[in-house]
VEXSE-960291 format. One record per residue: y, z, x of N, C-alpha, C in turn. Coordinates in steps of 0.2 Angstrom, whole numbers, padded with zeros to 4 digits, always signed. Example, Ala and Ser with C-alpha at 12.3 -4.5 7.8 and 13.67 -1.06 7.14 Angstrom:
2
-0028+0039+0066-0022+0039+0062-0016+0039+0066;-0011+0035+0064-0005+0036+0068+0000+0039+0064;
END
This chain:
382
-0045+0195-0121-0039+0191-0117-0034+0188-0122;-0028+0189-0121-0023+0186-0126-0023+0179-0125;-0023+0175-0129-0022+0167-0129-0014+0166-0130;-0011+0163-0125-0004+0163-0126-0001+0159-0132;+0005+0162-0135+0007+0159-0140+0009+0151-0139;+0012+0149-0134+0012+0142-0133+0006+0138-0134;+0000+0140-0131-0006+0137-0132-0009+0136-0140;-0007+0141-0143-0009+0142-0150-0005+0137-0154;+0002+0136-0152+0006+0132-0155+0004+0124-0154;+0002+0123-0148+0000+0117-0147-0005+0114-0150;-0011+0118-0150-0018+0116-0152-0018+0117-0160;-0013+0121-0163-0014+0121-0170-0015+0114-0174;-0011+0110-0172-0013+0102-0175-0016+0098-0170;-0022+0097-0170-0027+0094-0165-0024+0088-0164;-0023+0083-0169-0021+0076-0168-0015+0075-0165;-0010+0079-0167-0004+0079-0162-0005+0080-0155;-0009+0085-0154-0010+0087-0146-0014+0081-0143;-0018+0078-0147-0022+0072-0144-0018+0066-0142;-0013+0065-0147-0008+0060-0146-0003+0062-0140;-0001+0068-0139+0003+0071-0134+0000+0069-0127;-0008+0071-0126-0011+0070-0121-0011+0063-0119;-0013+0059-0124-0013+0052-0123-0007+0049-0121;-0001+0051-0124+0004+0048-0122+0006+0050-0113;+0005+0056-0112+0007+0059-0106+0002+0055-0101;-0004+0055-0102-0009+0051-0098-0007+0044-0097;-0005+0041-0102-0002+0034-0102+0004+0034-0097;+0009+0038-0097+0015+0038-0093+0013+0039-0086;+0007+0044-0085+0004+0045-0078+0001+0040-0075;-0003+0035-0080-0007+0029-0077-0002+0024-0075;+0004+0023-0078+0009+0019-0076+0013+0021-0070;+0013+0027-0068+0016+0030-0062+0010+0029-0057;+0004+0030-0058-0001+0030-0053-0001+0022-0051;-0001+0017-0055-0003+0011-0054+0003+0008-0050;+0009+0009-0052+0015+0008-0048+0015+0010-0041;+0014+0016-0041+0014+0019-0034+0007+0015-0029;+0003+0015-0034-0003+0012-0030-0002+0005-0027;+0000+0001-0032+0002-0006-0030+0008-0006-0023;+0012-0002-0024+0017-0001-0019+0015+0001-0012;+0010+0006-0013+0007+0009-0006+0002+0003-0003;-0002+0000-0008-0006-0005-0006-0003-0010-0002;+0003-0012-0004+0008-0017-0002+0009-0016+0005;+0012-0010+0007+0013-0007+0012+0007-0007+0017;+0002-0004+0015-0003-0003+0018-0007-0009+0022;-0008-0014+0017-0011-0021+0017-0007-0024+0023;+0000-0023+0022+0005-0027+0027+0003-0025+0035;+0001-0019+0035+0001-0017+0042-0007-0015+0044;-0011-0018+0041-0019-0017+0043-0019-0021+0050;-0017-0026+0050-0017-0029+0057-0014-0026+0062;-0007-0023+0062-0004-0019+0067-0008-0013+0069;-0011-0010+0064-0014-0004+0066-0021-0005+0071;-0023-0011+0069-0030-0012+0072-0029-0016+0079;-0023-0018+0081-0022-0021+0087-0023-0016+0093;-0026-0017+0097-0027-0012+0103-0021-0013+0108;-0017-0009+0108-0011-0009+0113-0006-0004+0112;-0002-0003+0118+0003+0003+0118+0010-0001+0117;+0012-0006+0118+0019-0009+0118+0018-0017+0116;+0022-0018+0111+0021-0025+0108+0028-0029+0109;+0027-0035+0111+0033-0038+0112+0033-0045+0107;+0039-0045+0104+0040-0050+0099+0047-0053+0099;+0047-0058+0096+0055-0061+0097+0059-0057+0091;+0066-0057+0093+0071-0053+0090+0071-0056+0083;+0070-0063+0082+0070-0066+0075+0065-0065+0070;+0059-0061+0073+0053-0061+0069+0054-0055+0065;+0053-0055+0058+0054-0050+0054+0047-0047+0050;+0043-0051+0051+0036-0049+0047+0030-0054+0050;+0024-0053+0049+0019-0057+0051+0019-0064+0047;+0022-0065+0041+0022-0071+0038+0028-0075+0040;+0032-0072+0045+0037-0076+0047+0040-0074+0054;+0034-0074+0058+0035-0073+0065+0038-0079+0068;+0042-0078+0074+0045-0083+0078+0043-0082+0086;+0042-0088+0089+0040-0087+0095+0045-0086+0101;+0042-0083+0106+0046-0081+0112+0042-0083+0118;+0046-0084+0123+0042-0087+0131+0037-0082+0133;+0032-0086+0134+0025-0082+0137+0027-0078+0144;+0032-0081+0148+0033-0078+0154+0036-0070+0153;+0039-0069+0147+0041-0062+0147+0036-0057+0146;+0030-0059+0144+0024-0055+0144+0021-0054+0152;+0022-0060+0156+0020-0059+0163+0025-0054+0166;+0032-0056+0165+0036-0050+0168+0034-0043+0166;+0032-0041+0160+0030-0035+0158+0025-0032+0162;+0020-0037+0165+0015-0034+0168+0017-0032+0176;+0023-0033+0176+0025-0031+0184+0028-0024+0183;+0029-0020+0178+0031-0014+0177+0026-0009+0178;+0029-0002+0181+0025+0002+0183+0021+0005+0177;+0014+0006+0178+0012+0009+0172+0008+0004+0168;+0008-0002+0168+0006-0007+0164-0002-0009+0168;-0006-0010+0163-0012-0011+0165-0014-0018+0163;-0012-0021+0157-0015-0027+0156-0011-0030+0150;-0011-0037+0150-0007-0040+0144-0011-0045+0141;-0009-0046+0134-0013-0051+0131-0008-0055+0126;-0008-0062+0127-0004-0066+0122-0007-0067+0115;-0005-0067+0110-0008-0068+0104-0003-0074+0100;-0007-0078+0097-0004-0084+0093-0005-0082+0085;-0001-0083+0081-0001-0082+0075+0003-0086+0070;-0001-0088+0065+0002-0094+0060-0002-0094+0054;+0001-0097+0048-0002-0098+0042-0005-0105+0042;-0011-0107+0040-0014-0113+0039-0017-0114+0033;-0018-0120+0031-0022-0121+0026-0030-0122+0027;-0033-0118+0023-0041-0117+0023-0043-0122+0017;-0049-0126+0019-0052-0129+0013-0057-0126+0011;-0058-0125+0004-0064-0121+0002-0070-0127+0002;-0075-0125+0006-0081-0129+0006-0085-0131+0000;-0083-0127-0005-0088-0128-0011-0083-0132-0017;-0077-0130-0017-0072-0133-0023-0068-0138-0019;-0067-0137-0013-0063-0143-0010-0055-0142-0010;-0053-0136-0013-0047-0133-0014-0044-0130-0008;-0038-0131-0007-0035-0127-0002-0031-0120-0003;-0031-0116+0002-0028-0110+0002-0025-0107+0008;-0020-0105+0008-0016-0102+0014-0020-0097+0018;-0021-0097+0024-0025-0091+0028-0021-0090+0035;-0023-0084+0036-0018-0081+0042-0023-0084+0047;-0020-0087+0052-0025-0089+0059-0022-0085+0065;-0027-0082+0068-0025-0077+0075-0029-0080+0081;-0025-0082+0085-0028-0084+0091-0027-0080+0097;-0032-0079+0102-0030-0075+0108-0036-0077+0113;-0035-0075+0119-0041-0075+0124-0046-0071+0122;-0053-0075+0122-0058-0071+0120-0061-0066+0125;-0058-0066+0131-0060-0062+0136-0056-0054+0136;-0051-0055+0132-0048-0049+0130-0050-0045+0124;-0050-0038+0124-0052-0035+0118-0045-0032+0114;-0043-0035+0109-0037-0033+0106-0037-0031+0099;-0044-0032+0096-0044-0029+0089-0050-0025+0088;-0049-0019+0085-0054-0015+0084-0056-0014+0076;-0059-0020+0074-0061-0021+0068-0068-0024+0068;-0072-0021+0063-0079-0023+0063-0080-0031+0063;-0085-0032+0068-0087-0039+0069-0083-0043+0074;-0077-0041+0077-0073-0045+0082-0077-0045+0089;-0078-0038+0091-0081-0038+0099-0087-0042+0099;-0091-0040+0095-0097-0043+0096-0098-0051+0094;-0093-0054+0092-0093-0061+0091-0088-0066+0096;-0085-0061+0101-0079-0065+0105-0083-0070+0109;-0089-0070+0111-0091-0076+0115-0092-0082+0111;-0093-0081+0104-0095-0088+0100-0089-0091+0099;-0082-0088+0100-0076-0092+0099-0074-0096+0105;-0077-0094+0111-0076-0098+0116-0078-0105+0116;-0083-0107+0111-0085-0113+0110-0079-0117+0105;-0079-0124+0107-0075-0127+0103-0075-0128+0096;-0070-0126+0092-0068-0127+0085-0073-0122+0081;-0075-0116+0084-0078-0110+0082-0072-0105+0079;-0074-0102+0073-0069-0097+0071-0073-0092+0068;-0070-0085+0067-0073-0080+0064-0069-0079+0058;-0072-0079+0053-0070-0078+0045-0070-0071+0044;-0065-0068+0040-0063-0062+0037-0067-0061+0030;-0072-0057+0031-0077-0056+0024-0073-0052+0019;-0067-0050+0020-0064-0046+0015-0057-0050+0012;-0058-0057+0014-0054-0062+0012-0054-0063+0004;-0049-0064+0001-0051-0066-0006-0056-0072-0008;-0059-0071-0014-0065-0076-0014-0063-0084-0015;-0057-0084-0016-0053-0092-0017-0056-0096-0010;-0057-0093-0005-0058-0096+0001-0065-0100+0001;-0070-0098-0004-0077-0100-0004-0081-0094-0003;-0088-0095-0004-0093-0091-0003-0095-0091+0005;-0090-0090+0009-0091-0090+0016-0096-0086+0019;-0094-0080+0017-0097-0074+0019-0105-0074+0017;-0106-0076+0012-0113-0076+0007-0116-0081+0011;-0114-0087+0012-0118-0092+0014-0120-0091+0022;-0115-0087+0026-0115-0086+0033-0121-0080+0032;-0121-0077+0029-0127-0070+0029-0134-0074+0027;-0134-0079+0023-0141-0082+0020-0143-0086+0026;-0139-0087+0032-0141-0091+0038-0139-0098+0038;-0135-0100+0032-0132-0107+0032-0127-0108+0037;-0126-0114+0040-0121-0116+0044-0115-0118+0039;-0110-0115+0040-0104-0115+0037-0099-0119+0041;-0098-0125+0037-0091-0130+0040-0087-0130+0035;-0081-0131+0036-0075-0132+0032-0069-0136+0036;-0064-0136+0034-0058-0139+0038-0052-0135+0037;-0048-0134+0043-0043-0130+0044-0037-0135+0047;-0032-0136+0043-0027-0141+0044-0030-0147+0046;-0034-0149+0042-0037-0155+0041-0042-0156+0048;-0043-0151+0051-0048-0152+0057-0055-0148+0055;-0061-0151+0057-0066-0149+0055-0068-0143+0060;-0070-0137+0057-0071-0131+0060-0079-0128+0058;-0082-0124+0062-0088-0120+0061-0086-0113+0060;-0090-0109+0055-0089-0102+0055-0094-0099+0060;-0092-0096+0065-0097-0093+0070-0098-0087+0069;-0095-0082+0064-0096-0075+0063-0091-0073+0058;-0093-0067+0056-0088-0063+0052-0085-0057+0054;-0079-0054+0051-0077-0048+0053-0073-0045+0047;-0072-0039+0048-0068-0037+0041-0061-0033+0043;-0057-0036+0040-0049-0034+0040-0046-0032+0033;-0046-0038+0029-0043-0037+0022-0037-0041+0021;-0036-0043+0015-0031-0047+0012-0025-0043+0012;-0020-0046+0011-0012-0043+0011-0008-0046+0006;-0003-0043+0005+0002-0047+0000+0005-0054+0004;+0005-0054+0011+0007-0059+0014+0002-0065+0015;-0005-0062+0016-0010-0067+0018-0015-0065+0013;-0019-0070+0011-0024-0069+0006-0032-0069+0010;-0031-0070+0016-0037-0070+0021-0035-0071+0027;-0040-0070+0032-0038-0070+0039-0044-0074+0043;-0043-0077+0049-0048-0080+0053-0046-0080+0060;-0050-0078+0065-0049-0078+0072-0053-0083+0075;-0049-0085+0081-0052-0090+0085-0049-0089+0092;-0051-0093+0097-0048-0093+0104-0041-0095+0104;-0038-0094+0110-0031-0097+0111-0031-0105+0111;-0037-0107+0114-0039-0113+0116-0039-0117+0109;-0044-0114+0105-0046-0118+0098-0039-0118+0094;-0035-0112+0094-0029-0111+0090-0024-0116+0092;-0023-0118+0098-0018-0123+0100-0021-0130+0099;-0028-0131+0098-0030-0138+0096-0028-0139+0088;-0029-0133+0085-0027-0133+0078-0020-0133+0076;-0016-0130+0080-0008-0131+0079-0007-0135+0086;-0008-0141+0085-0006-0146+0091+0000-0146+0092;+0005-0144+0086+0012-0147+0088+0015-0139+0092;+0011-0134+0093+0014-0127+0096+0015-0129+0103;+0019-0125+0107+0021-0125+0113+0016-0120+0117;+0012-0122+0121+0008-0116+0124+0012-0111+0127;+0018-0112+0130+0021-0108+0133+0026-0103+0128;+0024-0104+0123+0028-0099+0117+0022-0095+0113;+0023-0089+0113+0018-0084+0110+0022-0081+0104;+0018-0078+0100+0020-0074+0094+0021-0067+0095;+0016-0064+0098+0015-0057+0099+0012-0056+0106;+0016-0051+0110+0013-0049+0117+0011-0043+0116;+0004-0041+0118+0001-0035+0118+0001-0032+0126;+0004-0026+0127+0003-0023+0133+0000-0016+0132;-0005-0016+0137-0008-0010+0137-0007-0005+0143;-0006+0000+0143-0004+0005+0148-0010+0009+0152;-0008+0011+0158-0014+0014+0162-0014+0021+0159;-0020+0024+0160-0021+0031+0157-0016+0035+0161;-0012+0039+0157-0008+0044+0160-0001+0041+0160;+0000+0035+0159+0007+0032+0159+0011+0035+0154;+0017+0036+0155+0022+0037+0151+0025+0033+0146;+0023+0033+0140+0025+0027+0136+0032+0027+0135;+0036+0032+0135+0044+0032+0134+0047+0028+0139;+0045+0031+0146+0048+0028+0152+0046+0021+0152;+0040+0018+0151+0039+0011+0152+0044+0007+0147;+0044+0010+0140+0048+0006+0135+0055+0006+0137;+0058+0012+0140+0065+0011+0142+0066+0006+0147;+0061+0006+0153+0062+0002+0158+0062-0006+0156;+0058-0007+0152+0057-0014+0149+0063-0016+0146;+0065-0011+0141+0071-0013+0137+0078-0014+0142;+0077-0010+0147+0084-0011+0152+0083-0017+0156;+0077-0020+0158+0076-0025+0163+0074-0032+0160;+0071-0032+0155+0070-0039+0151+0075-0042+0148;+0075-0048+0148+0080-0052+0144+0081-0050+0136;+0086-0051+0134+0087-0050+0126+0083-0054+0121;+0080-0059+0124+0077-0065+0120+0070-0062+0118;+0069-0055+0119+0061-0052+0116+0063-0045+0115;+0060-0043+0110+0060-0036+0107+0054-0032+0109;+0055-0026+0111+0050-0022+0115+0049-0017+0109;+0042-0015+0108+0042-0010+0102+0036-0006+0104;+0036+0000+0103+0030+0004+0102+0025+0002+0098;+0019+0005+0097+0015+0002+0091+0018+0005+0084;+0020+0011+0083+0024+0014+0077+0029+0010+0075;+0033+0009+0080+0039+0004+0079+0037-0003+0077;+0032-0006+0079+0029-0013+0077+0027-0012+0069;+0023-0006+0068+0022-0005+0060+0027-0004+0056;+0032-0001+0059+0039+0001+0054+0043-0006+0053;+0042-0010+0057+0046-0017+0057+0043-0021+0051;+0036-0021+0051+0034-0024+0045+0035-0022+0038;+0034-0014+0038+0035-0010+0033+0042-0011+0030;+0048-0011+0035+0054-0012+0033+0056-0018+0029;+0053-0023+0032+0053-0030+0029+0051-0030+0023;+0045-0027+0019+0043-0028+0013+0047-0023+0009;+0050-0018+0012+0054-0013+0008+0061-0015+0006;+0064-0019+0010+0071-0020+0011+0072-0028+0009;+0067-0033+0012+0069-0039+0011+0066-0043+0006;+0062-0039+0002+0058-0042-0004+0060-0038-0011;+0059-0041-0016+0060-0038-0022+0054-0033-0025;+0048-0035-0021+0042-0032-0023+0042-0023-0023;+0045-0021-0016+0046-0013-0016+0050-0011-0022;+0056-0015-0023+0060-0013-0029+0057-0012-0035;+0053-0018-0037+0050-0018-0044+0045-0012-0044;+0041-0011-0040+0036-0005-0040+0039+0001-0041;+0045+0002-0038+0048+0009-0039+0052+0009-0045;+0054+0004-0047+0057+0003-0055+0051+0005-0060;+0046+0002-0059+0040+0003-0064+0038+0011-0063;+0039+0014-0058+0038+0021-0057+0043+0026-0062;+0049+0023-0061+0054+0026-0065+0053+0025-0072;+0051+0018-0073+0051+0017-0081+0045+0022-0084;+0039+0023-0081+0034+0027-0082+0037+0034-0083;+0041+0036-0079+0043+0043-0079+0047+0044-0085;+0052+0038-0087+0056+0039-0093+0052+0039-0100;+0046+0035-0099+0042+0035-0105+0039+0041-0106;+0037+0044-0102+0034+0051-0101+0039+0056-0105;+0046+0056-0103+0050+0061-0105+0052+0060-0112;+0051+0054-0115+0052+0052-0121+0046+0054-0126;+0041+0054-0124+0035+0056-0128+0034+0063-0128;+0035+0066-0124+0035+0074-0123+0041+0077-0127;+0046+0073-0125+0051+0077-0130+0050+0076-0137;+0047+0070-0140+0046+0069-0147+0042+0074-0149;+0036+0076-0145+0031+0080-0147+0035+0088-0147;+0037+0090-0142+0040+0096-0142+0045+0097-0148;+0050+0093-0148+0055+0093-0154+0052+0094-0160;+0047+0090-0162+0044+0090-0169+0040+0097-0169;+0037+0100-0163+0034+0106-0163+0039+0112-0165;+0045+0111-0160+0049+0117-0162+0052+0116-0170;+0053+0110-0172+0056+0110-0179+0051+0113-0184;+0045+0111-0183+0039+0113-0188+0040+0121-0188;+0040+0124-0182+0039+0132-0181+0045+0135-0181;+0051+0132-0184+0058+0134-0183+0058+0141-0188;+0055+0143-0193+0055+0148-0197+0050+0154-0193;+0045+0152-0189+0042+0157-0185+0047+0160-0179;+0050+0155-0176+0055+0157-0171+0060+0162-0174;+0063+0160-0180+0068+0165-0183+0066+0171-0184;+0060+0171-0187+0055+0178-0188+0055+0182-0181;+0054+0178-0176+0052+0182-0170+0060+0184-0168;+0065+0180-0169+0072+0182-0168+0074+0189-0171;+0072+0188-0178+0073+0195-0182+0069+0201-0180;+0063+0200-0176+0060+0205-0174+0062+0208-0168;+0067+0205-0165+0070+0207-0159+0069+0203-0153;+0065+0197-0153+0065+0193-0146+0070+0190-0145;+0071+0190-0139+0078+0187-0136+0076+0179-0136;+0082+0176-0135+0082+0169-0134+0077+0167-0128;+0077+0170-0123+0075+0169-0116+0067+0168-0118;+0064+0173-0123+0057+0173-0124+0055+0167-0128;+0060+0164-0132+0058+0159-0136+0057+0152-0132;+0063+0152-0127+0064+0146-0122+0058+0146-0118;+0055+0153-0116+0049+0152-0112+0043+0150-0115;+0042+0151-0121+0037+0148-0125+0037+0140-0124;+0043+0138-0126+0044+0130-0125+0042+0128-0119;+0045+0131-0114+0043+0128-0107+0036+0129-0105;+0032+0135-0107+0026+0135-0107+0022+0129-0110;+0024+0127-0116+0021+0121-0120+0022+0115-0116;+0028+0114-0113+0029+0108-0109+0024+0108-0102;+0023+0114-0099+0020+0114-0093+0012+0113-0095;+0009+0116-0101+0003+0115-0103+0002+0108-0105;+0006+0104-0108+0006+0097-0108+0005+0093-0102;+0009+0095-0097+0009+0092-0091+0002+0092-0088;-0001+0098-0087-0007+0099-0085-0012+0094-0088;-0013+0096-0095-0018+0094-0099-0017+0086-0100;-0012+0084-0099-0011+0076-0100-0012+0073-0093;-0011+0076-0088-0012+0074-0081-0020+0073-0079;-0024+0076-0082-0031+0076-0080-0033+0069-0083;-0033+0067-0089-0035+0060-0091-0033+0055-0087;-0025+0056-0086-0022+0050-0082-0024+0049-0076;-0026+0055-0072-0029+0054-0065-0036+0051-0065;-0040+0053-0070-0046+0050-0070-0047+0042-0071;-0043+0040-0076-0043+0033-0078-0039+0029-0072;-0033+0033-0069-0030+0029-0064-0035+0027-0058;-0039+0033-0057-0044+0032-0051-0050+0027-0052;-0051+0025-0058-0055+0021-0061-0052+0013-0059;-0045+0013-0062-0041+0006-0061-0041+0005-0054;-0040+0010-0049-0040+0008-0043-0045+0005-0040;-0051+0008-0041-0057+0005-0040-0058-0002-0042;-0056-0003-0048-0057-0010-0051-0052-0014-0048;-0045-0013-0046-0041-0017-0043-0043-0019-0036;-0045-0014-0032-0047-0014-0025-0053-0020-0025;-0058-0020-0030-0064-0023-0030-0061-0031-0031;-0057-0031-0036-0054-0038-0039-0049-0041-0033;-0046-0037-0029-0040-0041-0025-0041-0040-0018;-0046-0035-0016-0047-0034-0009-0041-0030-0006;-0037-0028-0010-0031-0023-0008-0033-0016-0007;-0030-0012-0002-0032-0006+0000-0030+0000-0005;-0031-0002-0011-0029+0004-0016-0033+0010-0016;-0031+0016-0015-0035+0022-0016-0031+0028-0018;-0035+0033-0021-0032+0038-0023-0031+0043-0017;-0026+0045-0015-0024+0050-0010-0021+0056-0012;-0020+0061-0007-0017+0067-0009-0009+0066-0010;-0006+0062-0006+0001+0061-0007+0002+0058-0014;-0001+0053-0017+0000+0051-0023-0002+0056-0029;-0007+0060-0028-0009+0064-0033-0005+0069-0034;-0002+0073-0029+0004+0077-0028+0011+0075-0031;+0011+0069-0029+0017+0066-0031+0018+0065-0039;+0012+0061-0042+0012+0061-0049+0012+0068-0052;+0008+0073-0051+0008+0078-0054+0015+0081-0054;+0019+0081-0048+0025+0084-0047+0029+0081-0053;+0029+0073-0052+0034+0070-0058+0032+0071-0065;+0025+0073-0067+0023+0075-0073+0026+0082-0075;+0026+0086-0071+0028+0093-0072+0036+0093-0072;+0040+0088-0069+0047+0089-0069+0048+0084-0076;+0045+0079-0077+0045+0076-0083+0045+0079-0091;+0039+0085-0090+0039+0088-0095+0044+0094-0096;+0046+0096-0091+0051+0101-0090+0058+0099-0093;+0059+0092-0090+0066+0090-0093+0065+0089-0101;+0060+0087-0104+0058+0086-0110+0059+0092-0114;+0056+0098-0111+0057+0104-0114+0064+0107-0114;+0068+0105-0109+0075+0108-0108+0079+0104-0113;+0077+0099-0115+0081+0094-0121+0079+0097-0128;+0073+0099-0128+0070+0100-0135+0072+0107-0137;+0073+0112-0132+0075+0120-0133+0081+0120-0137;+0086+0115-0136+0092+0115-0140+0091+0116-0147;+0086+0114-0151+0083+0114-0156+0083+0122-0159;+0081+0126-0154+0081+0133-0156+0087+0136-0158;+0093+0133-0157+0099+0136-0158+0099+0136-0165;+0096+0132-0169+0096+0133-0176+0092+0138-0179;+0087+0140-0175+0083+0146-0177+0087+0153-0179;+0091+0153-0184+0096+0158-0186+0092+0162-0192;+0091+0168-0190+0087+0172-0197+0091+0171-0203;+0097+0172-0202+0102+0172-0209+0101+0166-0212;+0100+0160-0209+0101+0154-0212+0093+0153-0215;+0087+0155-0211+0082+0153-0214+0080+0158-0219;+0082+0164-0219+0079+0168-0224+0086+0169-0229;
END
C-alpha cells in the first residue's frame, strides 16, 4: 500500500510533527473548554425548569430569570384553573436567601423553593419521598449537589446526625436530601413547604407568587389552552409552555449577561490560535520542501496536485491533533464537573462542532500556506 506523500512529509521531522499535534490539541482544548463552560451555563440554568412537572407556566412579565423573579397575583393561577382542559394548579415561591454553614459559620446565597407539599411538582431524586417531612415547621430539604461551601450537610445527614443551621437568621433543620445541582445563578438549592417559606420570608405577601404551574388533563390540546389563557387572562401575567419557559431563561443568559459572549469569544480565540499554529507548521514545511515541489513541477505535475498535497497535510494534522485534544478535554470536563457541580460533559454536538472547526482551521491555514508554492519555479530552483 502506498503511503501518501503528505504523510511522508509531515512525519519526516518527528519533533516538528509532535509540536504541530500539541499546538492543534491545545487549540482544540481551548475550544472544548469554552464550549463546555458555555453549555454548562445554559444547561445548569434550566435544570429546575426541565424538572418542574407541568404543561403551562405562569410568571410575571417583569421576570427575566430565576435569579430575578418578580411576583404576580396568586388569583391569576386560580383563574387559570377555570379553563377547559386544566387538571390542577400549583403555586411556587422562589427567592435567594443566606444559608449559614453550620461548620464554619460563614454564609452563602442559596436558592429557596417553596410549594404545597401535597403537590408533586419536581421530578428529581429525593423530593417525592421526603414531601411529608417538609410539612413540619422549619424543616427543609437540602440539595446534595450544591457546592461544598454550604458545609458537609449531605455527609452529616447520611451519617445519621441531626443537621441544624440558619437561613435568613431563622433556625431550620434539614429533613432530607434531594439532587438537583448548582448553576451559575445559584450555588445550591433548598426546598420547603409554602408555609415554611412564608415564615422564612416574612416580608412576602402570601397573595403574590413567583411561578404558577398548570397541569393539563390527558388528551387536552396544549396549543388551544395556551391560546385561550393568553386571550382571556389579564396582561399582568405571562403564559408560557414548558419549552418557552426554558427558552426565557436561556435567552437571559445569552443576551443579558456578558458570560455567553465571553465564552463564545474564547472559542473564537482558540480557533485563531489554531490557525496561526497550523499555518506556521505548513508554511515551514512547504518552504523546506520547495526544491522537491519544483522537481515535481519539472516532472510535469500540475499546481493542483501540489495544492492537494498541502491540503492533505492540513487535514491529516486536523485529525491527528484532534484526538489528544479530545482526550484531554474529556478529562478536564470530568475534573471541572466534580469540582464545581456544573453539568459539564462531552456530547455529540460539541464533538462534531470542534472537529468541524479543527478541519476548517487547518484548511484555512493550508489555503494561506499554499501561496508559498508559487515560488516553486524549476527555473529559479535549478
